[in-house]
Structure formats: structure tokens, C-alpha cells
C-alpha positions as CSV (number, residue, x, y, z in Angstrom):
1,M,-0.2,0.1,-0.1
2,L,1.6,3.5,-1.0
3,A,0.4,6.8,0.4
4,R,1.8,10.2,-0.3
5,H,3.4,12.7,2.9
6,S,4.6,16.1,1.2
7,E,7.1,14.9,-1.7
8,T,8.1,11.5,-0.4
9,T,6.4,8.3,-0.5
10,V,5.5,6.1,2.1
11,E,5.5,2.2,2.0
12,T,3.4,0.6,5.1
13,F,5.0,-3.1,5.6
14,S,3.0,-5.7,7.3
15,S,3.9,-9.3,7.5
16,E,0.8,-10.9,10.3
17,K,2.7,-14.3,10.2
18,N,5.0,-14.2,12.9
19,S,4.8,-10.4,13.8
20,K,5.9,-9.1,16.9
21,M,5.3,-5.6,19.0
22,V,8.2,-4.3,19.6
23,V,8.8,-1.3,21.1
24,M,12.4,0.4,20.7
25,K,13.6,3.5,23.0
26,F,16.4,5.8,21.5
27,G,18.3,7.5,24.0
28,G,20.3,11.1,23.6
29,T,23.1,10.0,22.0
30,S,21.3,7.4,19.5
31,V,19.6,10.8,18.5
32,G,22.5,13.5,19.2
33,N,22.9,14.9,15.5
34,L,20.8,14.1,12.0
35,D,23.2,11.4,11.4
36,R,22.5,9.3,14.7
37,M,18.6,10.1,13.7
38,R,19.0,8.8,10.6
39,A,20.5,5.3,11.5
40,S,18.2,4.7,14.0
41,A,15.4,5.5,11.7
42,D,17.3,2.1,10.0
43,L,17.1,0.3,12.9
44,I,13.5,1.2,12.9
45,K,13.0,0.5,9.8
46,R,14.7,-2.8,10.1
47,E,11.6,-4.1,12.4
48,V,9.4,-3.0,10.2
49,M,10.8,-4.9,7.4
50,A,11.0,-8.3,9.0
51,G,6.7,-7.9,9.5
52,N,7.0,-6.5,12.9
53,K,4.9,-3.7,15.1
54,V,6.8,-1.3,16.0
55,A,6.2,1.9,19.0
56,V,9.0,4.3,19.4
57,V,9.9,6.3,22.1
58,V,12.9,8.9,22.5
59,S,14.7,11.1,24.6
60,A,15.8,14.9,24.1
61,M,19.3,14.8,21.6
62,A,22.1,14.7,24.0
63,G,23.4,17.6,25.8
64,M,19.9,19.4,25.5
65,T,18.3,18.9,28.8
66,N,21.4,20.7,30.5
67,E,21.1,23.1,27.7
68,L,17.6,23.7,28.1
69,I,18.2,23.9,32.7
70,G,21.2,26.1,31.8
71,R,18.9,28.7,30.4
72,C,16.2,28.4,32.9
73,L,18.1,29.2,35.8
74,G,20.1,32.0,33.9
75,L,16.8,33.6,34.2
76,S,15.6,32.8,37.4
77,K,16.9,31.1,40.4
78,T,13.9,29.1,41.5
79,P,12.3,28.5,38.4
80,D,7.9,27.7,38.4
81,A,8.0,24.6,38.5
82,Q,5.4,23.7,36.1
83,E,6.9,26.4,33.7
84,Y,10.2,24.1,34.3
85,D,8.6,21.5,33.2
86,T,7.5,23.1,30.1
87,V,10.7,24.1,29.1
88,L,12.3,20.4,29.8
89,S,9.9,18.6,28.1
90,S,10.7,20.6,24.7
91,G,13.9,18.3,23.8
92,E,11.7,15.3,23.7
93,Q,9.3,16.8,21.4
94,I,12.5,18.1,19.3
95,S,13.9,14.7,19.0
96,S,10.0,12.9,18.0
97,G,9.5,15.1,15.7
98,L,12.5,15.1,14.2
99,L,13.2,11.0,14.1
100,A,9.2,11.0,12.4
101,V,10.7,13.1,9.6
102,A,13.7,10.6,9.1
103,L,12.0,7.7,8.8
104,Q,9.2,9.5,6.7
105,N,12.3,9.8,4.3
106,Q,13.3,6.5,4.2
107,G,9.8,5.2,3.1
108,V,8.0,4.7,6.6
109,K,5.1,5.5,7.4
110,A,4.6,7.3,10.9
111,R,3.4,9.8,13.5
112,S,4.9,12.0,16.5
113,F,2.9,12.0,19.4
114,Q,3.8,14.0,22.8
115,G,2.4,13.2,26.6
116,W,-0.8,15.1,26.4
117,Q,-1.5,13.7,22.9
118,I,-2.0,10.1,23.7
119,P,-2.3,10.6,27.1
120,I,0.3,10.1,29.6
121,R,-1.1,10.6,33.0
122,V,0.7,11.3,35.8
123,L,-1.3,10.5,38.6
124,H,1.3,11.3,41.8
125,R,4.4,12.9,41.8
126,V,6.5,13.5,45.4
127,N,9.9,14.0,46.6
128,G,11.2,12.4,43.4
129,T,9.2,9.7,43.3
130,V,6.5,9.6,40.7
131,S,3.5,7.5,39.0
132,F,1.7,7.4,35.8
133,M,0.0,5.3,33.8
134,V,-0.4,5.5,29.4
135,E,-3.6,5.1,27.9
136,S,-3.2,3.1,24.9
137,E,-6.3,3.5,22.6
138,K,-4.3,5.9,20.0
139,L,-1.5,4.5,20.1
140,M,-3.0,1.1,19.4
141,Q,-4.8,2.6,16.4
142,S,-1.7,4.0,14.9
143,V,-0.4,0.9,15.2
144,E,-3.3,-0.6,13.2
145,M,-3.3,1.8,10.5
146,G,0.3,0.3,10.2
147,E,2.2,3.8,11.4
148,V,5.2,3.8,13.9
149,P,4.3,6.4,16.7
150,V,7.1,8.2,17.4
151,I,6.9,9.5,21.4
152,S,8.1,12.1,23.3
153,G,9.8,10.1,26.6
154,F,10.1,11.8,30.2
155,Q,6.5,13.9,29.3
156,G,2.7,13.5,30.3
157,I,0.5,15.4,31.9
158,D,-1.0,15.8,35.1
159,T,-4.3,15.9,36.8
160,Y,-4.8,19.1,35.7
161,G,-3.9,19.2,32.2
162,R,-0.2,20.4,32.6
163,I,3.0,19.2,30.9
164,A,4.6,17.2,34.2
165,T,8.1,15.6,33.1
166,L,8.9,12.3,34.7
167,G,12.4,12.9,36.2
168,R,15.9,11.9,34.9
169,G,15.8,9.1,33.2
170,G,12.3,8.8,32.6
171,S,12.7,8.1,28.9
172,D,13.4,4.3,29.8
173,A,10.3,4.8,32.1
174,T,8.4,5.8,29.5
175,A,9.3,3.1,27.0
176,V,8.6,0.2,29.6
177,S,4.7,1.4,30.4
178,V,4.7,1.6,27.1
179,A,5.4,-1.7,26.2
180,A,3.1,-2.8,29.2
181,S,0.4,-0.7,28.0
182,L,0.9,-2.6,24.5
183,K,1.2,-6.0,25.6
184,A,4.5,-5.8,23.6
185,D,6.5,-8.6,23.3
186,Q,10.0,-6.8,23.6
187,C,10.7,-3.6,24.6
188,D,14.6,-3.1,22.7
189,I,16.4,-0.2,24.9
190,Y,19.2,1.4,22.5
191,T,22.3,3.2,24.4
192,D,25.7,4.3,23.6
193,V,26.9,0.9,25.2
194,E,26.8,-2.4,24.0
195,G,24.8,-4.0,27.2
196,V,25.1,-4.5,30.3
197,Y,28.6,-5.2,31.6
198,S,29.6,-6.9,35.1
199,G,31.6,-3.9,35.7
200,D,32.7,-0.4,34.5
201,P,34.4,-1.3,31.6
202,R,35.8,2.4,32.0
203,V,37.5,1.4,35.5
204,I,37.8,-2.6,35.0
205,E,39.4,-3.6,31.9
206,K,38.1,-7.3,32.4
207,A,34.5,-6.2,32.5
208,Q,32.6,-8.6,30.5
209,L,29.2,-7.9,28.5
210,L,26.6,-10.2,30.6
211,S,23.9,-11.9,28.0
212,E,21.1,-11.6,30.8
213,I,20.5,-10.5,34.4
214,T,17.3,-11.2,35.9
215,F,15.0,-8.1,37.2
216,E,16.4,-7.9,40.4
217,E,19.9,-7.9,39.4
218,M,19.0,-4.7,37.2
219,L,17.4,-3.1,40.0
220,E,20.2,-3.2,42.0
221,F,22.6,-2.1,39.4
222,S,20.3,0.6,38.8
223,K,20.3,1.6,42.4
224,N,23.9,1.5,42.6
225,G,25.6,3.6,40.4
226,A,24.9,2.2,36.9
227,K,24.0,4.7,34.6
228,V,22.4,2.1,32.1
229,L,18.8,2.0,32.6
230,Q,16.2,3.8,35.1
231,P,15.7,2.1,38.3
232,L,11.9,2.7,37.9
233,S,11.9,1.3,34.3
234,V,13.1,-1.9,35.6
235,S,10.8,-1.3,38.9
236,M,8.0,-1.2,36.0
237,A,9.2,-3.8,33.5
238,M,9.5,-6.1,37.2
239,A,6.0,-5.4,38.3
240,H,4.3,-5.9,34.7
241,N,7.0,-9.0,33.4
242,V,8.5,-7.1,30.4
243,P,10.6,-8.3,28.7
244,V,13.7,-5.9,27.8
245,R,16.7,-6.1,25.7
246,V,19.6,-3.2,26.3
247,L,21.7,-3.2,23.2
248,S,23.7,-0.4,21.4
249,A,22.7,1.9,18.5
250,F,26.0,2.4,17.5
251,V,27.5,-1.3,16.6
252,P,26.2,-3.7,13.9
253,L,23.2,-6.1,15.5
254,F,23.8,-10.0,15.5
255,E,22.1,-12.5,17.2
256,G,22.5,-12.1,20.6
257,A,23.2,-8.6,20.8
258,G,22.7,-6.8,23.9
259,T,22.0,-8.2,27.2
260,K,18.4,-9.5,28.5
261,V,16.2,-8.4,31.5
262,I,14.3,-11.4,32.5
263,S,12.9,-12.9,35.5
264,G,14.7,-15.5,37.4
265,S,14.7,-18.2,39.7
266,L,14.6,-17.4,43.4
267,D,17.0,-20.2,44.0
268,L,19.8,-18.4,41.8
269,E,23.1,-18.1,44.2
270,R,25.6,-16.2,42.0
271,V,27.5,-13.0,42.3
272,I,27.2,-11.1,38.2
273,G,28.7,-8.0,39.4
274,V,30.2,-5.5,40.7
275,S,29.5,-1.2,41.2
276,R,30.3,2.1,42.4
277,D,28.2,5.2,42.9
278,L,30.8,7.9,44.4
279,D,30.4,11.1,46.2
280,K,28.3,9.9,49.4
281,A,29.0,10.7,53.3
282,A,28.0,10.1,56.5
283,V,26.1,11.8,59.4
284,I,27.6,10.3,62.6
285,L,25.9,10.4,65.7
286,L,28.5,9.6,68.4
287,D,27.9,8.5,71.8
288,C,24.3,7.4,70.3
289,D,22.8,4.0,70.6
290,P,18.8,4.0,69.4
291,S,16.5,2.1,69.2
292,E,14.9,0.4,66.3
293,E,11.7,2.0,67.2
294,V,13.6,5.6,67.5
295,Q,15.8,4.8,64.1
296,K,12.4,3.7,61.9
297,V,10.9,7.6,63.1
298,V,13.6,9.7,62.3
299,L,14.7,7.4,59.0
300,D,10.6,8.1,58.2
301,E,11.1,11.7,59.2
302,L,14.0,12.4,56.9
303,R,12.1,10.0,54.1
304,K,9.2,12.7,53.9
305,K,11.7,15.9,53.7
306,G,12.8,14.2,50.5
307,I,16.0,13.0,52.0
308,M,17.6,9.2,50.8
309,I,19.1,7.4,53.5
310,E,20.9,4.4,51.5
311,A,21.9,2.7,54.8
312,S,22.5,3.3,58.9
313,A,24.1,0.9,60.8
314,V,25.2,1.6,65.0
315,G,28.7,0.2,65.8
316,V,31.7,1.6,67.1
317,S,33.1,5.1,66.6
318,T,36.9,4.7,65.5
319,N,37.3,8.1,66.9
320,N,36.5,7.4,70.9
321,N,35.6,3.6,71.1
322,S,32.1,4.6,71.6
323,S,28.9,3.6,70.1
324,A,27.7,5.5,67.1
325,W,24.8,5.8,64.6
326,S,26.1,6.4,61.3
327,L,23.5,7.2,58.1
328,F,24.8,7.1,54.7
329,M,23.4,9.4,51.9
330,S,24.0,11.2,49.0
331,K,26.9,13.9,49.8
332,G,24.3,16.9,48.9
333,D,21.8,15.4,51.5
334,A,24.3,15.6,54.3
335,L,24.5,19.4,55.9
336,V,20.0,19.5,55.7
337,T,20.2,15.7,57.5
338,A,22.6,16.3,60.4
339,K,20.7,20.1,60.8
340,F,17.4,17.9,60.6
341,I,18.9,15.8,63.6
342,C,18.7,18.4,65.7
343,C,14.9,18.2,65.7
344,F,14.9,15.2,67.4
345,S,16.7,15.4,70.6
346,E,14.1,15.0,72.8
347,V,14.2,11.2,71.8
348,L,17.4,10.5,70.5
349,A,20.1,11.0,72.5
350,Y,23.6,12.2,71.3
351,S,26.6,14.2,72.6
352,S,27.9,15.2,68.9
353,V,27.2,15.1,65.3
354,E,29.8,14.7,62.8
355,I,29.8,14.7,58.5
356,E,32.2,12.7,57.1
357,T,32.9,13.1,52.9
358,G,34.8,11.5,50.5
359,L,33.3,8.1,50.2
360,S,31.9,5.6,47.3
361,K,29.5,2.9,47.9
362,V,31.2,-0.4,46.2
363,T,28.5,-2.8,45.8
364,V,28.6,-6.7,44.8
365,I,25.3,-8.0,43.0
366,G,23.6,-10.8,42.6
367,R,21.2,-13.6,44.3
368,G,21.8,-15.7,47.5
369,L,24.4,-13.9,48.8
370,L,23.4,-14.4,52.6
371,K,23.0,-18.2,52.1
372,K,26.7,-19.4,51.9
373,Q,29.9,-17.9,53.6
374,I,32.1,-17.8,50.7
375,F,30.3,-14.5,49.6
376,L,30.9,-12.5,52.3
377,D,34.8,-14.1,52.7
378,L,35.8,-12.5,49.9
379,F,34.2,-8.7,49.5
380,L,36.2,-9.1,53.6
381,K,39.8,-10.6,51.4
382,S,39.1,-7.6,48.7
383,L,38.9,-5.5,51.2
384,S,42.1,-6.7,52.8
385,E,44.0,-6.9,49.7
386,S,43.2,-3.4,48.9
387,R,44.5,-1.9,52.4
388,I,41.5,-0.8,53.4
389,D,41.0,-0.7,57.4
390,F,38.0,1.4,57.8
391,F,34.7,0.7,56.3
392,T,31.2,0.5,57.0
393,L,30.0,-3.2,55.2
394,L,26.4,-4.0,55.2
395,R,24.8,-7.1,53.5
396,E,21.3,-8.3,52.1
397,D,20.0,-11.3,49.8
398,L,21.0,-9.0,46.5
399,K,23.8,-7.3,46.9
400,I,27.2,-6.7,49.8
401,F,28.0,-3.5,50.2
402,A,30.7,-0.9,51.5
403,F,31.2,2.9,52.1
404,T,34.7,3.2,52.0
405,P,37.4,5.8,50.9
406,Q,36.7,7.0,47.3
407,A,39.9,7.6,46.8
408,V,40.4,3.3,46.8
409,T,37.3,3.3,44.9
410,S,39.1,2.1,41.6
411,E,41.1,-0.5,43.1
412,L,38.5,-2.2,45.2
413,L,36.5,-2.4,42.2
414,S,39.2,-4.5,40.2
415,C,40.0,-6.4,43.0
416,L,36.7,-7.5,44.0
417,H,35.5,-8.3,39.9
418,H,39.0,-10.5,39.7
419,N,38.2,-12.5,43.5
420,Y,34.2,-12.9,42.4
421,G,35.7,-14.9,39.5
422,L,34.1,-11.6,37.0
423,D,36.8,-11.5,34.9
424,K,37.0,-11.7,31.0
425,K,38.7,-15.0,30.2
426,A,41.5,-14.2,27.8
């Protein structure tokens, strides 16, 4: 079937036999300039030519969101939140329109969609947490007409009909939500790396590309420094059992390319990777040994203020051998936390408050890590070999992590990667 759009011939390719519903998401570097737009359009056309039904989600072009933030802050240090969202969401609008044009120029029937046109409804947004839903009717109509809908990620509309954004990395979450709404067979996230690695290849020379990883493991990677997928997108994929694949838009595709993010067995006992998260801090309350009830009250109040406490531990201070309560967080939240702690003087006894900066969070990720002592022993061995004497270590079923001096992070990561047998074979 042929149709006309301006002066460009547009073809609709269809093959119901073995047809799949595929959602493809392209990050900022994948649409960073016109050449990258054309290359991404080639990948989309390949899926269409294979007889698949395709919907696409795009981020803003690389660097554009930061540029828009700078322009807002150049006019006001505290811009109105609604106008801030209006400005920031425009980057994705540009990307979706340009990619639709690129597809049309390659003979693929395509139409851009903004969040408000679908609509994508933002239901709740407080202290950095967001919930939203995608109404599928218009997108499904577009797909059934033989179009490729090209959707602006990162944006929707709130209950008042205003544009609302979904937070940094929100285009990943948009893609997964669109995939769940359309009951897609797969959701492919195209980025500038070939998939998920066992460690940061910029730091660990022998990091290896993982062929697959469970939702739970991927979520821990996302929460602990890996920038491949946004945590909300992984949580949504896990909740709706959306098969996700992470792969590169910069290298030729081949069978088995990328990393599949899938449901996994609860009986797994393994370490799959290591990660780091820099610029951490600790707020330390000296001569403090709070009950679990008091700890819960304080942590709940900090959470209400939008302060994310990543871990807390009661132990012995290295300064005076007295009890101390340490709370770990991003460095930017440390001073606010220390000041806020003063509000609990009636229920929380302590002699003084210290702030320790220059920390990093180093994490080993896997499944069943509480089941075998060897998992902990290898972490302790790596700390010793890296000559790290002072640290706070905690462990859960999915991870073992330590807050250590940032200066030794790279050495510790490589040591952990080697000791857990993760190094790529020569």
C-alpha cells in the first residue's frame, strides 16, 4: 500500500505471520545529531521490514536537557515548577518530530506523539517519586493503521492538564510503560553501550558483557551507580513482566546482541557484577545507640523531607570507641540531614554530630548472597588486599556493599571483580 506525505513516498510494510509488537527506545546519544537520527531510523525500518509492529520512544538529543536547564536557571534561580517542566520537555518533542521525519524520508509511515496527545497521565509526583499510566487506545490505533508512533519520552500531563516530567531518565520508564500498555513482546533500549557489563568497563579492564540479568539484579545495578537503565523503568518492567533488552545503537546488530533483562529463579546463588556510586557522605551521631523504634521514626521523617538514607548502622566509633549511629546518603544531603537531626533531641540521645565526606559506595550484586559465607569472605578478602582498614559493610540477599574512602574505589572494584571470578577470559 502506498501513501503520500509531502513529496516523500511512504510505504506500509505488513506481515501478520510471526509478527511481534516491539517497543524501541533511543537515548540521547542515539539521536544526538542528524546522522544518528538517520542511523536510528535504519534500525526502526529493519524491524518494520521484518513484519513487526513497532512503537518508538525517544529522549532529547544529547546535551539538550542540560542546555534547557541552564537557560531556565539563567533567568531564575527558582523557576516555577510548571514552566520548568514545559521547557525541559521540549527537548523530547524536537527529537520525536525529527525522528518521524527521518522515518518518513526512508519510506516508513510514522507519526510523532507528545505525552499529552496519548495521553500519558502523571498520577503522583512527590519528593522525586512518580507514578503514571499510558492510555493505549490512540497508540494502538496508530499501530493498526500501519504507522510507527514516535513518542516523546520523559513527559506526560498531570491532573490539571499541565505538562509534567517524569524525572531524569524518565524516557526509559516511558518505554517500559508503553510496552506494558501495548502488551509488547519486547522492549529494546538502545544506548551508546553494548549492554550491561559485569562492571564499569571504563574502570575494570576485564569487565564482560552479560548476555542476561534478572530484573532484581538489574534493579540493584540501577540503584547503585550503573546508569544503563533508570530504576523506575526496571521496577515497572518487573511488575508487568516486560521483556527488556539493552543494546547499542552504534554497532551492527547480530543474533544474541545486547543484554536481556528477564525474570529469574529465586534459587539462584551467584554474583553477577560489581558497581560503584561516588560522592557519598555519612552523618555520624556519637555516643548514640538508638532503639529500632527511634531509628524508624527518624528515618521516616527524613524520607518525608525527600532525603534518601541509603543505609544506617549502629556500631563503634573509631574516634573514641563509643557507640555511634551512622547514616549514609548522597553528599548533597549531608548538611541538611545533620541540621534536621537536632529536631529529635527529645527522643534521640547523642553527644555530637559529625559529617564524613569523600566516601563511595561499592556494591557486589547477585542472588542468594546471604546463603553462603564465601560471598562475604571474598568481599572481606578484597578489602584487605586493597589495604582498606576502615569501612562500613552491610549485606542483603541481592547485594553486599561497603562505604569506603573514594580514593581507593577503583582498586577495590577491580579486586572484587577478580576475586568473584568475573574477569573476562583472555
